[in-house]
DRENBA-543681 format. One record per residue (C-alpha): residue number from 0; residue in three letters; x negated, y negated, z negated. Coordinates in nm, 2 decimals. Example, Ala and Ser with C-alpha at 12.3 -4.5 7.8 and 13.67 -1.06 7.14 Angstrom:
! residues 2
ATOM    k    r      px      py      pz
ATOM    0  ALA   -1.23    0.45   -0.78
ATOM    1  SER   -1.37    0.11   -0.71
! end
This chain:
! residues 190
ATOM    k    r      px      py      pz
ATOM    0  MET  -17.99   -4.80   -7.09
ATOM    1  GLN  -18.24   -5.01   -6.96
ATOM    2  LYS  -18.34   -5.37   -7.05
ATOM    3  VAL  -18.41   -5.65   -6.80
ATOM    4  ILE  -18.57   -5.92   -6.85
ATOM    5  TRP  -18.30   -6.24   -6.79
ATOM    6  LYS  -18.45   -6.63   -6.82
ATOM    7  PRO  -18.48   -6.76   -7.12
ATOM    8  GLY  -18.15   -6.97   -7.20
ATOM    9  ASN  -17.91   -7.01   -7.45
ATOM   10  MET  -17.76   -6.68   -7.51
ATOM   11  LEU  -17.67   -6.69   -7.86
ATOM   12  TYR  -17.31   -6.67   -7.78
ATOM   13  PRO  -16.98   -6.68   -7.84
ATOM   14  VAL  -17.03   -7.02   -8.02
ATOM   15  PRO  -16.72   -7.30   -8.10
ATOM   16  ALA  -16.54   -7.53   -7.87
ATOM   17  VAL  -16.52   -7.82   -8.03
ATOM   18  MET  -16.39   -8.19   -7.96
ATOM   19  VAL  -16.59   -8.45   -8.16
ATOM   20  SER  -16.44   -8.74   -8.18
ATOM   21  CYS  -16.61   -9.09   -8.23
ATOM   22  GLY  -16.56   -9.44   -8.23
ATOM   23  ASP  -16.53   -9.77   -8.49
ATOM   24  THR  -16.18   -9.93   -8.34
ATOM   25  PRO  -15.89   -9.76   -8.07
ATOM   26  GLU  -16.15   -9.96   -7.83
ATOM   27  ASN  -16.46   -9.77   -7.83
ATOM   28  TYR  -16.29   -9.47   -7.94
ATOM   29  ASN  -16.37   -9.11   -7.77
ATOM   30  ILE  -16.42   -8.77   -7.76
ATOM   31  ILE  -16.64   -8.55   -7.68
ATOM   32  THR  -16.63   -8.20   -7.59
ATOM   33  VAL  -16.94   -7.99   -7.78
ATOM   34  SER  -16.99   -7.61   -7.76
ATOM   35  TRP  -17.33   -7.63   -7.91
ATOM   36  THR  -17.24   -7.69   -8.33
ATOM   37  GLY  -17.30   -7.51   -8.63
ATOM   38  THR  -17.38   -7.49   -8.99
ATOM   39  ILE  -17.67   -7.55   -9.12
ATOM   40  CYS  -17.65   -7.58   -9.54
ATOM   41  THR  -17.44   -7.47   -9.79
ATOM   42  ASP  -17.54   -7.72  -10.11
ATOM   43  PRO  -17.50   -8.07   -9.96
ATOM   44  PRO  -17.26   -7.85   -9.72
ATOM   45  MET  -17.41   -8.03   -9.38
ATOM   46  CYS  -17.37   -7.93   -8.98
ATOM   47  TYR  -17.48   -8.01   -8.63
ATOM   48  ILE  -17.43   -8.14   -8.32
ATOM   49  SER  -17.62   -8.15   -8.04
ATOM   50  VAL  -17.60   -8.44   -7.72
ATOM   51  ARG  -17.72   -8.54   -7.43
ATOM   52  PRO  -17.86   -8.87   -7.46
ATOM   53  GLU  -17.67   -8.99   -7.13
ATOM   54  ARG  -17.37   -8.89   -7.27
ATOM   55  HIS  -17.11   -9.21   -7.37
ATOM   56  SER  -17.02   -9.05   -7.73
ATOM   57  HIS  -17.43   -9.04   -7.80
ATOM   58  ALA  -17.44   -9.38   -7.79
ATOM   59  ILE  -17.13   -9.47   -8.02
ATOM   60  ILE  -17.25   -9.17   -8.25
ATOM   61  LYS  -17.61   -9.30   -8.27
ATOM   62  ARG  -17.43   -9.68   -8.35
ATOM   63  LEU  -17.26   -9.59   -8.59
ATOM   64  MET  -17.42   -9.28   -8.74
ATOM   65  CYS  -17.10   -9.06   -8.81
ATOM   66  PHE  -16.81   -8.82   -8.63
ATOM   67  VAL  -16.58   -8.59   -8.69
ATOM   68  ILE  -16.57   -8.24   -8.56
ATOM   69  ASN  -16.21   -8.16   -8.51
ATOM   70  LEU  -16.16   -7.76   -8.43
ATOM   71  PRO  -15.86   -7.74   -8.15
ATOM   72  SER  -15.60   -7.46   -8.18
ATOM   73  GLU  -15.51   -7.26   -7.84
ATOM   74  LYS  -15.23   -7.54   -7.71
ATOM   75  LEU  -15.51   -7.77   -7.69
ATOM   76  LEU  -15.74   -7.55   -7.53
ATOM   77  ARG  -15.63   -7.76   -7.18
ATOM   78  ILE  -15.73   -8.12   -7.38
ATOM   79  THR  -16.04   -7.97   -7.50
ATOM   80  ASP  -16.21   -7.84   -7.17
ATOM   81  LEU  -16.03   -8.16   -6.93
ATOM   82  ASN  -16.28   -8.36   -7.22
ATOM   83  GLY  -16.58   -8.15   -7.19
ATOM   84  VAL  -16.54   -8.24   -6.82
ATOM   85  LYS  -16.47   -8.61   -6.76
ATOM   86  SER  -16.63   -8.96   -6.95
ATOM   87  GLY  -16.45   -9.20   -7.18
ATOM   88  ARG  -16.63   -9.44   -6.96
ATOM   89  ASP  -16.37   -9.38   -6.70
ATOM   90  MET  -16.08   -9.29   -6.93
ATOM   91  ASP  -15.93   -9.33   -7.28
ATOM   92  LYS  -15.94   -9.00   -7.45
ATOM   93  PHE  -15.67   -9.02   -7.70
ATOM   94  SER  -15.40   -9.20   -7.47
ATOM   95  GLU  -15.47   -9.01   -7.16
ATOM   96  ASN  -15.46   -8.71   -7.35
ATOM   97  HIS  -15.15   -8.79   -7.61
ATOM   98  LEU  -15.36   -8.74   -7.92
ATOM   99  THR  -15.30   -8.93   -8.20
ATOM  100  PRO  -15.62   -9.13   -8.28
ATOM  101  VAL  -15.53   -9.06   -8.75
ATOM  102  PRO  -15.79   -9.31   -8.96
ATOM  103  ALA  -16.06   -9.04   -9.12
ATOM  104  ARG  -16.05   -9.12   -9.55
ATOM  105  LYS  -16.44   -9.08   -9.56
ATOM  106  ILE  -16.63   -9.25   -9.28
ATOM  107  ASN  -16.54   -9.50   -9.00
ATOM  108  ALA  -16.45   -9.30   -8.69
ATOM  109  PRO  -16.11   -9.12   -8.57
ATOM  110  LEU  -15.95   -8.79   -8.67
ATOM  111  ILE  -15.76   -8.63   -8.38
ATOM  112  GLY  -15.43   -8.56   -8.55
ATOM  113  GLU  -15.32   -8.25   -8.35
ATOM  114  ALA  -15.62   -7.99   -8.44
ATOM  115  PRO  -15.56   -7.80   -8.70
ATOM  116  VAL  -15.91   -7.88   -8.94
ATOM  117  ASN  -16.13   -8.22   -8.87
ATOM  118  ILE  -16.44   -8.25   -9.06
ATOM  119  GLU  -16.61   -8.56   -9.16
ATOM  120  CYS  -16.98   -8.57   -9.07
ATOM  121  ARG  -17.20   -8.90   -9.19
ATOM  122  VAL  -17.54   -8.84   -8.99
ATOM  123  VAL  -17.85   -8.79   -9.23
ATOM  124  GLU  -18.13   -8.73   -8.89
ATOM  125  ILE  -18.11   -8.77   -8.56
ATOM  126  LYS  -18.39   -8.53   -8.39
ATOM  127  PRO  -18.48   -8.55   -8.01
ATOM  128  LEU  -18.52   -8.17   -7.89
ATOM  129  GLY  -18.53   -8.26   -7.44
ATOM  130  SER  -18.22   -8.24   -7.31
ATOM  131  HIS  -17.99   -8.26   -7.55
ATOM  132  ASP  -18.10   -8.47   -7.97
ATOM  133  MET  -17.92   -8.31   -8.29
ATOM  134  PHE  -17.70   -8.50   -8.51
ATOM  135  ILE  -17.74   -8.35   -8.83
ATOM  136  ALA  -17.51   -8.41   -9.07
ATOM  137  GLU  -17.37   -8.42   -9.41
ATOM  138  ILE  -16.97   -8.29   -9.47
ATOM  139  VAL  -16.83   -8.61   -9.64
ATOM  140  ALA  -16.44   -8.43   -9.59
ATOM  141  VAL  -16.22   -8.16   -9.41
ATOM  142  ASN  -15.91   -8.25   -9.35
ATOM  143  VAL  -15.65   -7.90   -9.27
ATOM  144  ASP  -15.30   -7.90   -9.20
ATOM  145  ASP  -15.12   -7.79   -9.51
ATOM  146  ASN  -14.94   -7.50   -9.29
ATOM  147  LEU  -15.29   -7.38   -9.29
ATOM  148  ILE  -15.29   -7.34   -9.70
ATOM  149  ASP  -15.10   -7.05   -9.91
ATOM  150  PRO  -14.92   -7.25  -10.14
ATOM  151  LYS  -14.94   -7.00  -10.42
ATOM  152  THR  -15.31   -6.87  -10.36
ATOM  153  GLN  -15.48   -7.21  -10.19
ATOM  154  THR  -15.63   -7.01  -10.00
ATOM  155  LEU  -15.70   -7.13   -9.64
ATOM  156  HIS  -15.57   -6.88   -9.35
ATOM  157  LEU  -15.82   -6.98   -9.03
ATOM  158  ASP  -15.63   -6.73   -8.83
ATOM  159  LYS  -15.33   -6.92   -8.82
ATOM  160  ALA  -15.45   -7.16   -8.65
ATOM  161  LYS  -15.53   -7.00   -8.30
ATOM  162  LEU  -15.88   -7.10   -8.27
ATOM  163  PHE  -16.06   -7.04   -7.95
ATOM  164  ALA  -16.47   -6.98   -7.87
ATOM  165  TYR  -16.65   -7.04   -7.59
ATOM  166  SER  -16.90   -6.79   -7.44
ATOM  167  HIS  -17.05   -6.78   -7.08
ATOM  168  GLY  -16.85   -7.04   -6.88
ATOM  169  PHE  -16.52   -6.89   -7.05
ATOM  170  TYR  -16.28   -6.89   -7.37
ATOM  171  TYR  -16.18   -6.66   -7.56
ATOM  172  LEU  -15.87   -6.69   -7.79
ATOM  173  LEU  -15.98   -6.57   -8.26
ATOM  174  GLY  -15.74   -6.32   -8.36
ATOM  175  LYS  -15.88   -5.94   -8.44
ATOM  176  LYS  -15.99   -5.90   -8.81
ATOM  177  MET  -16.25   -5.63   -8.81
ATOM  178  GLY  -16.38   -5.71   -9.12
ATOM  179  ARG  -16.43   -5.94   -9.43
ATOM  180  PHE  -16.77   -6.04   -9.55
ATOM  181  GLY  -16.93   -5.80   -9.72
ATOM  182  PHE  -16.73   -5.50   -9.66
ATOM  183  SER  -16.98   -5.29   -9.53
ATOM  184  VAL  -17.12   -5.26   -9.91
ATOM  185  LYS  -16.83   -5.31  -10.13
ATOM  186  LYS  -16.73   -4.94  -10.32
ATOM  187  SER  -16.38   -4.81  -10.26
ATOM  188  LYS  -16.14   -4.79  -10.52
ATOM  189  LYS  -16.05   -4.46  -10.63
! end
C-alpha cells in the first residue's frame, strides 16, 4: 500500500468529547465542549484541557483556576455538540439545555448533574502553546453515578455509561470490548 503525505495537523484520533464546566456563581456558569483533553500523570492524578484564549470559558477558568471535565453519555450527544458550537457569551448553557448544575465537592465550579462522570480539576499551570493554552490540572475528585458501580465488587463499569468519542469531524459510540489491558501477554489457564 502506498503512503501519501498529508498536511501537518492533529490526526491523533479518536479523542474524548467532553463538556467542561466552569464558573463560581450561577450568573457566570458556563460549559465548553473540548476534545483536546487527556491524562498526563498518575501520581498525582493529573490531566489537561486545551482552550483557545478567545473562548468565553478561557477567562473564567484562568480567573478561578479550576474546572470540571464531565464525561457525557450518548443521550447528551446533541447537547455536547451544541455546547461546542455556541458561545456562553450568547446563552446560559445550563438553562438552555435543561442541565443541572451541581456543586463540586472540592473546587468552586459546577458539575453537570446529567453526566455520568464528573472530574474535578484544580489548575496548576497554564501553558500558552500558540492557538490554544493548555490548562494542566490536578484531579482532586471524581464523581460517578452509583449505577456504574458494582455494589458487590466496587468495580467501576464505564461501559454502562454509553460514552462516545470524536474522530475527524464525527462522533462515535464506544461499545465493543476487544480485550483487557495485558491480554496479549497473559498466560492461558490450563
